[in-house]
N, C-alpha and C positions, 0 to 999 in steps of 0.2 A: 882096042874096041872103044870107039868114041862115045857110045851110048852110056858107058859107065862113068864118064867124067861128070862129077857133081857140080861143077862150076856154074854153068848157066841155069841148071834146074834148081839149085838152091836159091839163086836170086829170084827166079820166077815164083818159087814157093813163098819166099819172104814178102815180096811185093803183093802177091795175091792175098796173103793173110792180112797185110796192112790195109788193103782195100776192104776186105770183109770186116775187119774189126774197127776201123776208124771212119772210113768214108760212108759206107752203106748204112750203119746204124744212125749216124747223124742225119742223113737224108730221110730215113724212115721216121725218126722221131720228130722231125719238123712238120710232118703232116698232121692236120687236126681232123678230128672226127666231126662229121656234119651234125650229129646228134649227141651233144654232150650229156652225160648221165646226170639226172636230177636226183636230189636226195629224196628218200621215201618219206611220206608223211607218217606221223606217229599214230594217227587214228586207225583203228581197226575197221575193216569192212564188215558189215553185218551179213552173215551168211544164213541162209534158210535151207532146211533139208528139202530135197526134191524127190517126190515119189515117181517111180518109173510107171508108165501107163500100161505095161503089160503084166 
């Protein structure tokens, strides 16, 4: 039964994992976000209680 021969399937498995673990993460990490996060300011915003009109 040729479908039980692990020879070609093991090579496909190894190469696909190499692609997933080496090539794809480097391509994804090279992308930059259009809106870089800015640090929050230390000042607190003044909040006032709001009464519901009903």
